[in-house]
C-alpha positions in Angstrom: -9.1 -7.9 -9.1 -11.9 -8.5 -6.6 -15.4 -8.9 -8.0 -17.3 -6.3 -5.9 -16.1 -2.7 -6.3 -15.5 -0.9 -3.0 -18.3 1.0 -1.5 -15.9 4.0 -1.3 -14.9 4.1 -4.8 -15.2 7.5 -6.6 -18.6 7.9 -8.5 -16.6 8.8 -11.7 -13.2 8.1 -12.8 -11.3 10.7 -14.7 -10.6 10.2 -18.5 -7.0 11.0 -18.9 -6.0 13.1 -22.0 -3.0 12.1 -24.3 0.4 13.5 -23.6 2.7 14.2 -26.5 5.5 11.8 -26.4 3.8 8.8 -24.2 2.1 5.9 -25.7 0.7 3.0 -23.7 -0.7 -0.6 -24.3 -1.7 -3.5 -22.1 -2.0 -7.3 -22.9 -3.0 -10.6 -21.2 0.2 -12.6 -20.7 -1.1 -15.1 -18.2 1.6 -14.4 -15.7 -1.0 -15.2 -12.8 -4.4 -14.2 -13.7 -6.6 -15.6 -16.4 -8.8 -13.6 -18.7 -7.5 -10.2 -17.7 -4.6 -7.9 -18.7 -1.6 -8.1 -16.7 1.3 -6.4 -18.5 1.7 -2.7 -19.3 4.1 -1.1 -21.6 4.8 2.6 -21.8 6.8 3.9 -24.5 8.5 7.3 -24.5 9.9 9.6 -27.1 13.8 10.2 -27.1 14.6 12.9 -24.5 12.1 11.8 -21.8 13.4 12.5 -18.1 12.8 10.3 -15.2 12.6 10.6 -11.6 11.5 8.0 -8.7 11.1 7.1 -5.1 11.0 3.6 -3.9 10.3 1.5 -0.9 12.7 1.6 2.3 12.0 -2.0 2.9 15.3 -3.9 3.4 13.8 -6.6 1.3 13.1 -4.6 -1.9 12.0 -6.5 -5.1 14.5 -7.1 -8.0 12.7 -4.3 -10.2 13.0 -1.9 -7.4 16.8 -2.6 -7.4 17.0 -2.4 -11.2 15.2 1.0 -11.4 17.3 2.5 -8.4 20.5 1.6 -10.3 19.3 3.2 -13.5 17.6 6.2 -12.2 20.9 8.4 -12.2 21.0 7.9 -16.0 18.0 10.4 -16.0 16.5 9.2 -19.3 13.7 6.8 -20.1 12.3 5.1 -23.3 10.1 2.4 -21.7 8.3 1.3 -18.8 7.2 -2.3 -18.2 4.8 -3.3 -15.4 3.2 -6.6 -14.5 0.7 -7.7 -12.1 0.3 -11.1 -10.5 4.0 -11.7 -9.5 6.2 -9.2 -7.6 9.5 -10.7 -8.4 10.5 -10.0 -4.7 12.6 -12.5 -2.6 13.5 -14.4 -5.8 17.4 -14.2 -5.7 19.4 -14.5 -8.7 16.3 -15.9 -10.7 14.6 -12.5 -9.9 17.7 -10.5 -11.2 18.0 -12.5 -14.3 14.3 -12.1 -15.1 14.6 -8.4 -14.8 17.6 -8.2 -17.0 15.9 -10.4 -19.5 12.6 -8.4 -19.4 14.6 -5.3 -20.0 16.4 -6.8 -22.9 13.2 -7.8 -24.4 11.7 -4.5 -24.0 14.7 -2.6 -25.3 14.6 -4.7 -28.6 10.8 -4.2 -29.0 11.2 -0.3 -28.4 14.7 0.4 -30.1 16.7 1.6 -27.1 19.2 0.5 -24.4 18.1 -1.9 -21.7 19.3 0.9 -19.3 16.7 3.2 -20.5 14.0 0.6 -19.6 12.2 0.8 -16.2 10.4 -2.1 -14.6 7.9 -2.6 -11.7 6.1 -5.9 -10.6 3.2 -6.3 -8.1 1.6 -9.4 -6.8 2.8 -12.7 -4.9 6.2 -12.6 -3.0 8.7 -15.4 -3.3 7.6 -16.9 -6.6 10.1 -16.8 -9.5 8.9 -14.6 -12.5 9.4 -16.4 -16.0 10.2 -13.7 -18.5 9.0 -15.8 -21.3 5.6 -14.2 -21.3 7.1 -10.8 -21.9 8.6 -12.2 -24.8 5.3 -13.1 -26.2 3.7 -9.8 -25.8 6.1 -6.9 -25.6 6.8 -6.5 -29.3 3.1 -6.4 -30.3 2.5 -3.9 -27.6 5.2 -1.7 -28.8 3.4 -1.6 -32.2 0.0 -1.2 -30.7 0.9 1.5 -28.2 -1.4 4.5 -28.2 -1.6 7.9 -26.8 -5.1 7.5 -25.3 -4.8 4.0 -23.5 -4.8 5.1 -19.9 -7.8 3.1 -19.1 -6.2 -0.2 -20.2 -3.0 0.8 -18.4 -4.6 1.4 -15.1 -6.5 -1.8 -15.3 -3.5 -3.9 -16.2 -1.4 -3.1 -13.1 -4.3 -4.1 -10.6 -3.9 -7.0 -8.2 -6.6 -7.1 -5.3 -7.8 -3.7 -6.5 -11.5 -3.3 -7.0 -11.3 -0.2 -9.2 -8.6 1.5 -11.3 -7.0 4.8 -10.1 -6.4 7.7 -12.5 -6.2 11.4 -12.1 -5.0 14.4 -14.2 -4.2 18.1 -13.8 -3.7 20.9 -16.2 -1.7 23.9 -15.3 0.1 26.7 -17.1 3.8 27.4 -16.8 4.9 30.7 -18.2 1.7 30.8 -20.1 2.0 27.5 -21.8 -0.4 24.5 -20.9 1.1 21.6 -19.2 -0.6 18.3 -18.4 0.2 15.9 -15.7 -1.4 12.4 -15.7 -1.2 9.7 -13.1 -2.1 6.1 -12.6 -1.7 4.0 -9.3 -2.6 0.5 -7.9 -2.8 -0.7 -4.5 -5.4 -2.0 -2.0 -3.3 -4.1 0.6 0.1 -4.2 2.1 -0.1 -0.4 2.2 1.9 1.7 4.7 4.1 3.5 2.2 7.7 4.6 3.2 9.1 7.0 0.7 6.7 5.9 -2.2 3.6 3.9 -3.0 2.6 0.6 -3.9 3.0 1.3 -7.6 2.2 4.8 -9.3 3.3 6.4 -12.6 3.0 9.8 -13.5 3.5 11.2 -17.1 3.8 14.9 -18.1 4.6 16.8 -21.2 6.3 19.5 -19.0 9.9 20.5 -20.0 11.5 20.1 -16.6 15.2 19.4 -15.6 15.7 15.9 -14.0 16.9 17.4 -10.7 13.9 19.5 -10.4 11.5 16.6 -11.3 13.1 14.4 -8.6 12.8 17.3 -6.1 9.2 17.9 -6.9 8.3 14.1 -6.6 10.3 13.7 -3.4 8.7 16.7 -1.7 5.2 15.7 -2.6 5.5 12.2 -1.3 5.6 12.9 2.4 2.1 14.6 2.2 0.5 12.2 0.0 1.5 8.6 -0.3 3.5 8.6 2.9 0.4 9.9 4.7 -1.8 6.9 3.8 -2.1 3.4 5.5 -4.4 0.6 5.0 -2.8 -2.1 7.3 0.6 -0.8 8.6 2.5 -3.3 6.1 5.2 -1.6 3.8 5.5 -3.4 0.5 8.6 -4.7 -0.9 7.8 -3.3 -4.3 6.8 0.3 -3.6 7.5 2.4 -6.6 6.5 5.9 -7.6 8.0 7.1 -10.8 7.6 10.2 -13.0 8.3 10.5 -16.7 8.6 13.9 -18.5 8.7 14.1 -22.2 9.3 17.9 -22.6 6.9 18.3 -25.4 4.5 21.0 -23.8 6.8 23.7 -25.1 7.4 25.6 -21.9 10.7 27.0 -20.8 12.5 24.2 -19.0 11.5 24.3 -15.2 14.5 24.4 -13.0 13.3 26.1 -9.8 11.6 29.2 -8.6 7.9 29.9 -9.2 7.7 27.5 -12.1 8.9 24.6 -10.0 6.6 25.7 -7.2 3.5 25.5 -9.4 4.5 22.2 -10.8 5.1 20.9 -7.5 1.7 22.0 -6.3 -0.1 20.4 -9.2 1.8 17.3 -8.9 1.2 17.1 -5.1 -2.6 17.6 -5.6 -2.7 14.8 -8.2 -0.7 12.4 -6.0 -3.1 13.2 -3.0 -6.0 12.2 -5.0 -4.3 8.9 -6.1 -3.2 8.1 -2.7 -6.7 8.6 -1.2 -8.1 6.4 -4.0 -5.9 3.6 -2.6 -7.3 4.1 0.9 -10.7 4.0 -0.6 -9.9 0.7 -2.2 -8.4 -0.7 1.1 -9.1 -4.4 1.3 -12.5 -5.0 2.7 -12.9 -1.1 3.5 -16.4 0.2 4.3 -15.1 3.7 6.0 -12.8 6.4 4.7 -11.0 7.8 7.8 -9.1 11.2 8.2 -6.9 11.5 11.2 -6.0 15.1 11.9 -3.3 15.6 14.8 -2.7 19.1 15.9 -1.0 20.7 19.0 2.0 18.4 18.9 5.6 19.5 19.7 6.6 19.1 15.8 4.9 18.1 12.5 7.2 15.0 12.6 5.8 14.0 16.1 2.2 14.7 15.0 2.7 12.5 11.9 4.0 9.5 14.1 1.0 10.0 16.4 -1.5 10.2 13.5 0.0 6.9 12.0 -0.2 5.2 15.4 -3.9 5.9 15.6 -4.5 5.2 11.9 -2.6 1.8 12.2 -4.2 0.6 15.4 -6.2 -2.5 14.7 -8.4 -1.5 17.8 -9.3 1.8 16.4 -9.9 0.5 12.8 -12.1 -2.4 14.1 -14.1 0.1 16.2 -14.9 2.4 13.3 -15.9 -0.7 11.1 -18.4 -1.6 14.0 -19.5 2.1 14.1 -18.4 2.4 17.7 -16.8 5.7 18.6 -14.5 4.1 21.1 -12.3 7.2 21.9 -10.4 5.1 24.6 -8.8 3.4 21.8 -7.6 6.6 20.4 -6.2 7.6 23.7 -4.3 4.3 23.8 -2.8 4.9 20.3 -1.7 8.4 21.2 0.0 7.0 24.4 1.8 4.1 22.8 3.2 6.3 19.8 6.2 7.1 21.9 5.9 10.8 21.3 5.5 13.8 23.8 2.0 13.8 25.1 0.1 15.0 28.2 -3.0 13.1 29.1 -4.6 16.2 30.9 -4.1 18.5 27.7 -5.4 15.9 25.3 -8.8 16.5 23.5 -10.4 14.2 21.0 -13.3 14.8 18.4 -15.1 12.6 16.0 -16.1 15.0 13.1 -17.3 18.2 14.9 -18.3 16.2 18.2 -15.9 16.6 21.0 -15.7 13.4 23.0 -12.9 14.0 25.4 -11.1 16.8 26.8 -8.8 17.6 29.4 -8.2 13.9 30.4 -11.9 12.8 30.6 -15.0 12.5 28.7 -16.5 15.8 27.5 -19.4 17.0 29.5 -21.4 17.6 26.3 -20.9 14.0 25.0 -24.2 12.6 23.4 -24.2 8.8 22.6 -26.9 9.2 20.2 -25.5 12.0 18.2 -22.2 10.1 18.2 -24.0 6.8 16.9 -25.6 8.8 14.0 -22.3 10.2 13.0 -20.5 7.0 13.0 -22.9 5.5 10.4 -21.5 7.6 7.8 -18.8 6.4 5.2 -16.4 9.2 6.0 -15.2 9.6 9.4 -12.8 12.2 10.9 -10.8 11.7 14.2 -9.4 15.0 15.5 -6.7 15.0 18.2 -5.2 18.0 19.9 -2.3 17.5 22.1 -2.2 21.0 23.5 1.6 21.1 23.5 2.9 23.0 20.4 2.2 23.9 16.7 2.9 20.5 15.1 0.2 19.2 12.9 -0.2 16.2 10.3 -3.1 14.5 8.5 -3.1 10.7 7.7 -5.7 8.9 5.9 -6.8 5.3 6.4 -9.8 2.9 6.3 -11.5 0.5 8.6 -10.5 -3.1 9.3 -13.3 -5.6 8.5 -13.8 -9.4 8.2 -13.6 -9.0 4.5 -9.8 -7.9 4.9 -9.1 -11.2 6.8 -10.9 -13.2 4.1 -9.1 -11.6 1.1 -5.7 -12.0 2.6 -6.3 -15.6 4.0 -7.2 -16.7 0.4 -4.6 -14.6 -1.4 -2.6 -17.5 -2.8 -5.4 -20.0 -3.0 
């Protein structure tokens, strides 16, 4: 964890309420960091359902492969997460470490290894020794408590400067249902199917298939709509665990699934935006709105082209409304565009329209807007009804320093 908290951090972090059937604990196992908790154990009562989405990287971590293989089983009794070592690109040693960790956790909790799910984050290419898990997991199982979300969110951090937590409460058929979520991430952020690491816990009674559907649908407009540096992690993992203890009639579809899905998407959006606000070295939170594209998919690709452009991001870091770089990013996206129909705005200020600088453009007004922490880039292609929103942050000298020194 970096010493200085991001200037974009929320003023207040949510206190997450207990969820019946979920207990958590964290410990300092010394995997990489000294003097901080780096292992999380979540324990679920029997009957908990599980869903997940994972990185599309062709070089996934060993824990991602383990979880993918066991997700069809549909049930979960434990989740083990470590920070400091990603257990990625570690070959047979990595696979053996995962299997041994699952065995240790299963013994500590009293379940099958196939009901244990794992996630790791940190340095890629370093073998992960399972011995530290053997030293702490049994104790964590005994210490796990329903109100330990603060410790849990701290234990999964790497270069994060603040923990990320969110909660929602809704009613399903007149029955109160709670959804809690924690996440980590600050760099290597350009999710593809999931996020860096994020975990959702709910007491809703929901069919496994419905939980998977809600999670997969919510990802596209939340974690897959953020980027810090354009790099997709080997370890991206987003999992949801449902204990069914709320007492609602089981959610299978219809209005109940829609209500649950809306609340889940709202929670994931908050967590995803926190990741952007904690982007390594970030000083500006940037919203990229693209409209008038030939399709939503086209708008999304154009928005990502803008959000991932180092030239756009460094200009904003320097508080320079260099809209020419936005034009560049639109043009290179490989999507349908017409220069003479394109308009660009920063906030409510139109800077370019119909293929040239707007007649009303005022440099002093623009400079004042660029000094704010929240910047909106609006692009209208004037071609159709396609639209998309992506969130990102600026690119500063601090990002280079953090990543140049990461393994030092």
